[in-house]
C-alpha positions, 0 to 999 in steps of 0.5 A: 428870397424866393426859391424858384423851382428851376434848374438852378435849384437842383439838388446837386448831381445826384439829387435831380429828379431828372428832366421830367422832375421839374415842379412846373410842367410835369409836376415832379417831386419838386427837384427845385425845392432841394437843398441850397441857400436858395432852395428853401421851400417857399410859395414857389415850391408848392406843387400848385395846380400844375403839379397835380397831374404827375402820378407817382412813378418809379422814374420820378423818385427823388435823387439822393441829393434831394434828401437834404432839401428843406423843401417839405411841402413844396415837393409834395407833387408827383414825381415824373412825367407820365409815371402811373401808380400800380395799386396791386391786388388786395391783401388777406383780410381785405373786403372783396367780392371776387377772387380777382381782387385779391393777391391770394386769388381767393375771396371767401366770406366777403374777404380775401382769404388764404385759401378756398374756404368752402364746406362745413364749419370753416370761416375766413372771418374769425376774430384774430385770424381774418383772412385765414381759413380756420375751423369755427369753435365746437358748438358754434353754428355752421357759417356755411349752413352745411350741417343741417340739424337732425332730431335727437332720436336719430343720433345724427347732427346737432346743427353745430360744429365739432371744432375740427371743421366737421359737423357735430353729432349728438354726444354719447348719453343723449336720450334717443328713446324713452323708457317703457313699461310692459307689465312688470318689465322695464325697457330703460331709456336708449342713448346715443353712442356718439357715433350716430347710433341709438343704443337700447339697454337690456330689459329688466324685471321690476317684480315685485313692486312693478314698473311705473309706466309714467316715470318709466322706471321700476317702483321702489315701493314706499321706502319712506312710508307715506312721507312722499304723500300729502298728509291726508294720503297714503303711499302704495307699492307703486309709489302712488298716493291715494286719499286716506279712507273713511271708516268702513272702507276696505283696507289692507293696513292701518296707514290707509285709514284716516283713523289709523286702524284697519280692523278685520279688513275695514277701516275702523273708528277705534283700535277694536283689536280684541276678539269679541269686538268687530268693525265688520261683524254684521253691525255698522261698518267702521264702528267697533261693536261687541259680538253676540254672546256665544260667538266663538272667540278662540278654538278648543284645545286638547292636552292629553285627555283634557279638553279645553272647550272653545272660548266664547264671547260674553256679549260685552266684548270679552272672550270667556275661557270655559272650564277644562274637563277630562275626556276619560275613558275616551281620548280627546280628539285633536282634530275637532277638538272635543271628547269622543263619546264612542269608540270604533277601535281600542285607540279611541280609548285611553290606556287601561280601557278597550273598545267593547261594542262601541264603548270604552270599557276597563280591561280586567287586571291580574287581581281580577 
């Protein structure tokens, strides 16, 4: 049986959509498709072309009685004659170009925003809070490009955000000036204080090892010896490495020489540590050679009136000890040392003798 959408198929006293709600002319929500034995939704309950023009309006809403109608698709047309839909403004987070499009009247960062979202380090498009103006994370780039980056020596702005809606400054400890050496004086590196100021520490003295101008610090000498250098180099007090020296080259210590021997101020090919051998004794530098015979190898000494004359080399590399002798009746001169051979005062003579006309003579005894 064909359920026509007419007045005979109205949904009861409460279910009619009004006179304007018929499905025919006005495109009403299909009051004719309301419940009843004849109200089943058939082909006649379709909105059809005549139901397309009815915009959804409040005056055309279906009555309570019409809710029992099985006329599903048949009542899908508009409800009411002349009803127009009020679309309203866009909600928070919806794309926009103008504030007038948004219910909040604020369009920022391309979406409807809860408030005006201007200035540094704020955004209305953060994940999880689109539509709400919130600070961007610390270290993030400023979406509005207000925080221009400044150079580290200024201790100013990094170009990023501080996480609280402000521009981030260089943190405390950021180097803003390198350390410098002037002679043995070190001025340590300066650092930012986190408040925009570059703080320079007090200068310090690097004596005695000196200030390393390249490293910008006090030298530590060579605490690990030559270990910091290649195998063929040696370390100096300024922590520099130099090539080890050949025999005959001036040196200050054994580790400077390839041979490992620094003798008499020159690198030597052998130990050459006895007094009658030399690497610099007028012979070939760097070669350990015996000094000529008669070369003094040890000074003389006085012990009381006994003189041990200076020791001399024998020409074969040995320092020979001479025979000790007494200086009596004269004293042994400790300043030379040698035996006096004359006198000027009695003190130039040993006990029991006195100076007599430039010579030490024995004093008379009581028995004489």
